[in-house]
C-alpha positions in Angstrom: -18.6 -84.8 -26.2 -20.4 -83.3 -29.2 -17.4 -83.1 -31.8 -17.4 -87.2 -31.2 -20.8 -87.2 -32.0 -22.5 -87.7 -28.5 -25.2 -85.6 -27.1 -25.8 -86.7 -23.5 -28.7 -85.3 -21.8 -28.3 -82.6 -19.2 -29.7 -84.4 -16.0 -27.8 -87.4 -16.7 -24.7 -85.3 -16.9 -25.0 -83.4 -14.0 -26.2 -86.3 -12.0 -22.8 -87.9 -13.2 -20.6 -85.0 -11.9 -22.3 -84.7 -8.5 -22.0 -88.5 -8.0 -18.3 -88.4 -9.3 -18.0 -85.4 -6.2 -19.5 -87.6 -3.8 -16.9 -90.9 -4.8 -14.2 -88.6 -4.5 -14.8 -87.9 -0.7 -14.1 -91.6 -0.1 -11.6 -92.4 -2.7 -9.5 -89.8 -4.8 -10.2 -89.7 -8.6 -12.5 -92.7 -8.3 -15.4 -89.8 -9.2 -13.8 -89.4 -12.6 -14.3 -93.1 -13.3 -17.6 -93.4 -12.0 -18.4 -90.4 -14.1 -17.6 -92.4 -17.4 -19.3 -95.7 -16.3 -22.7 -93.8 -15.3 -22.7 -91.8 -19.0 -21.2 -94.9 -20.5 -24.5 -96.9 -19.1 -27.4 -94.6 -19.4 -26.4 -92.2 -22.4 -24.1 -95.0 -24.4 -20.9 -93.1 -25.1 -17.9 -95.3 -25.1 -16.1 -95.2 -21.5 -12.6 -95.0 -23.1 -13.8 -91.6 -25.0 -15.1 -90.3 -22.0 -11.9 -90.7 -20.1 -10.3 -88.4 -22.8 -12.6 -85.8 -22.2 -12.0 -85.9 -18.5 -8.3 -85.8 -19.3 -8.8 -82.5 -21.5 -11.0 -81.2 -18.9 -8.5 -81.5 -16.2 -5.6 -80.3 -18.2 -8.1 -76.9 -18.7 -8.3 -77.1 -14.6 -4.4 -77.0 -14.4 -4.2 -74.6 -16.8 -7.0 -72.4 -14.8 -5.1 -72.9 -11.5 -1.6 -71.7 -13.1 -3.2 -68.4 -13.9 -5.0 -68.3 -10.1 -1.4 -68.6 -9.0 -0.5 -66.1 -11.3 -2.9 -63.7 -9.8 -2.0 -64.5 -6.5 1.6 -64.1 -7.1 0.7 -60.6 -8.6 -1.6 -59.2 -5.8 0.1 -61.0 -3.3 3.9 -61.7 -3.6 5.4 -61.5 -0.3 2.7 -64.1 1.1 2.8 -66.3 -2.2 6.7 -66.0 -2.0 7.0 -67.3 1.7 4.6 -70.0 2.1 6.0 -71.8 -1.6 9.2 -71.5 0.2 8.1 -73.2 2.8 6.8 -76.0 0.9 9.7 -76.3 -1.7 11.9 -76.6 1.6 9.6 -79.4 2.9 9.8 -81.3 -0.3 13.5 -80.9 -1.8 15.6 -80.4 1.5 17.1 -82.5 3.9 16.2 -82.0 7.7 19.7 -80.0 7.9 18.1 -77.4 5.1 20.5 -78.8 2.1 18.9 -79.2 -1.0 18.3 -83.1 -1.7 19.7 -84.1 -5.2 18.6 -87.5 -4.3 14.6 -86.8 -3.7 14.6 -85.5 -7.2 16.5 -88.3 -8.7 13.8 -90.8 -7.3 11.1 -89.2 -8.8 12.8 -88.6 -12.2 14.2 -92.4 -12.2 10.7 -94.1 -11.4 9.0 -91.8 -14.6 11.7 -92.8 -16.6 11.4 -96.7 -15.5 7.9 -96.6 -16.0 8.2 -95.2 -19.6 10.7 -97.9 -20.5 8.7 -100.8 -19.1 5.8 -99.7 -21.1 7.4 -99.1 -24.1 9.0 -102.8 -24.1 5.5 -104.4 -23.1 3.7 -102.8 -25.9 6.5 -103.7 -28.5 7.1 -107.3 -27.3 3.6 -108.2 -26.1 1.6 -106.6 -29.0 -0.3 -109.8 -30.0 -2.0 -110.2 -26.5 -5.4 -109.2 -26.3 -4.7 -107.1 -23.2 -2.5 -105.0 -25.1 -4.7 -104.9 -27.6 -7.2 -103.5 -25.4 -5.2 -101.0 -23.7 -4.3 -99.6 -27.1 -7.7 -99.5 -27.8 -8.3 -97.5 -24.5 -5.3 -95.1 -25.4 -6.7 -94.2 -28.8 -10.0 -93.4 -27.2 -8.5 -91.3 -24.7 -6.3 -89.3 -27.3 -9.5 -88.8 -29.4 -11.3 -87.5 -26.2 -8.1 -85.1 -25.7 -8.0 -84.0 -29.4 -12.1 -83.2 -29.3 -11.2 -79.8 -27.5 -9.9 -78.6 -30.7 -13.1 -79.2 -32.4 -15.5 -77.4 -29.7 -18.3 -76.1 -31.6 -18.5 -73.0 -28.8 -15.1 -72.8 -28.0 -16.0 -68.8 -26.4 -18.7 -70.4 -24.6 -16.4 -73.0 -23.3 -14.0 -70.3 -22.0 -16.5 -68.0 -20.4 -18.0 -71.0 -18.6 -14.3 -72.0 -17.2 -13.8 -68.4 -16.2 -17.2 -68.3 -14.4 -16.5 -71.6 -12.4 -13.3 -70.3 -11.4 -14.5 -66.8 -10.4 -17.3 -68.4 -8.2 -14.5 -70.6 -6.8 -13.0 -67.1 -5.8 -15.8 -65.8 -4.9 -17.1 -68.6 -2.6 -14.0 -68.6 -0.6 -14.0 -64.7 -0.1 -17.4 -65.3 1.4 -16.3 -68.0 3.4 -13.7 -65.8 5.0 -16.6 -63.3 6.0 -18.0 -66.3 8.2 -15.7 -65.5 10.7 -14.6 -62.7 13.0 -11.0 -63.0 12.8 -11.1 -63.1 9.0 -14.0 -61.0 7.8 -11.6 -58.0 7.0 -9.7 -60.2 4.4 -10.3 -59.3 0.7 -10.7 -60.8 -2.4 -6.8 -61.1 -2.8 -6.6 -62.8 0.1 -9.3 -65.1 -1.4 -7.5 -66.0 -4.8 -4.1 -66.7 -2.8 -6.1 -69.0 -0.3 -7.8 -70.7 -3.3 -4.3 -71.2 -5.2 -3.0 -73.0 -2.3 -6.0 -74.8 -0.8 -6.7 -76.2 -4.1 -3.8 -78.5 -3.7 -5.1 -79.6 -0.3 -7.9 -80.8 -2.4 -5.7 -83.1 -4.6 -3.7 -84.4 -1.6 -6.3 -86.1 0.5 -9.8 -87.3 -0.4 -11.9 -84.5 -0.5 -9.5 -82.0 1.1 -10.1 -83.7 4.2 -7.6 -82.4 6.8 -5.3 -81.0 4.4 -7.8 -78.1 2.8 -8.1 -76.5 6.6 -4.3 -76.8 7.5 -3.2 -75.3 4.3 -5.8 -72.0 4.5 -4.5 -71.6 8.4 -0.7 -71.7 7.2 -1.5 -69.2 4.4 -3.7 -67.0 6.7 -0.8 -67.2 9.5 1.6 -65.1 7.0 -1.1 -62.6 7.2 -0.7 -62.3 10.6 -3.9 -64.2 11.4 -3.5 -66.4 14.3 -3.4 -70.4 13.4 -6.4 -71.5 15.2 -8.9 -68.8 13.6 -7.3 -69.6 10.2 -7.9 -73.4 11.2 -11.4 -72.6 12.4 -12.0 -70.8 9.1 -10.6 -73.5 6.8 -12.5 -76.3 8.6 -15.8 -74.3 8.2 -15.3 -73.6 4.5 -14.1 -77.0 3.9 -17.4 -78.5 6.1 -19.5 -76.4 4.1 -18.4 -77.7 0.9 -18.3 -81.2 2.2 -21.9 -81.2 3.2 -23.1 -79.5 -0.4 -21.5 -82.7 -2.2 -22.6 -85.0 0.3 -26.6 -83.6 0.3 -26.7 -83.1 -3.9 -24.5 -86.0 -4.4 -26.6 -88.5 -2.3 -29.8 -87.2 -4.0 -28.4 -87.3 -7.4 -27.4 -91.0 -6.6 -31.1 -91.7 -5.5 -32.6 -90.1 -8.6 -30.3 -91.5 -11.6 -32.0 -94.6 -11.5 -35.3 -93.3 -11.5 -34.7 -91.0 -13.8 -33.4 -93.3 -16.3 -36.4 -96.2 -15.5 -37.7 -97.4 -18.7 -41.1 -96.9 -19.4 -43.4 -100.0 -19.1 -44.6 -101.5 -22.5 -48.4 -101.6 -22.9 -49.2 -105.3 -23.5 -51.3 -105.7 -26.6 -54.9 -107.3 -25.9 -56.8 -109.5 -28.0 -59.6 -107.8 -29.6 -61.8 -111.0 -29.7 
């Protein structure tokens, strides 16, 4: 946000992020909206520009996740290949095991139709206030996206990103140590689990159900019984859930208190 001329305070930024995580437990991606509205309200940063910075942040997350997948592919090729193959079969093949071109065509067709409709809408109704407002929002998003090129501390940004994902891997590894049947697994297993379990966080609100299921399926390929894998996945998910609920709830309570305007002193008449 700094390249765009905004310097939000660290407490409000932290509060916004944790409240956003809390909201995502209920409705996927609602947290991104809340982060924008909180910072727009308390730090006076235009919400449309904040959306752009969040999109840029998510783009970096996607790149980071792809790198994690690459590391998993290098360190545990057989497990990644086998589980990815199972997912591919479920998504793009019929019940008889044949490749379904129809499913692919449906996805491509929906995207193409959406692009065409938007182009016609913007061209034919450019004079409407709603279209003008949407264009303003899109312009702000673009400004937020391009702000990543103007980062004043690029190497620090990269260092923080590496540190965050290293902690994700470390946290997953510590989680594997928590149950007897998985305690012998190492960092390579943690990388593979993180790669696939991150998809579970996207599929359902807060990863509920999907996170533990994916961990169990991945560990099953490593000859860990399904029940033990599911128990470990549930434990890891619950630990994250409790942290988000506790810290997010505290931040929600503190936010209005921290930003409470100071009372103005009433001037008294000297006479």
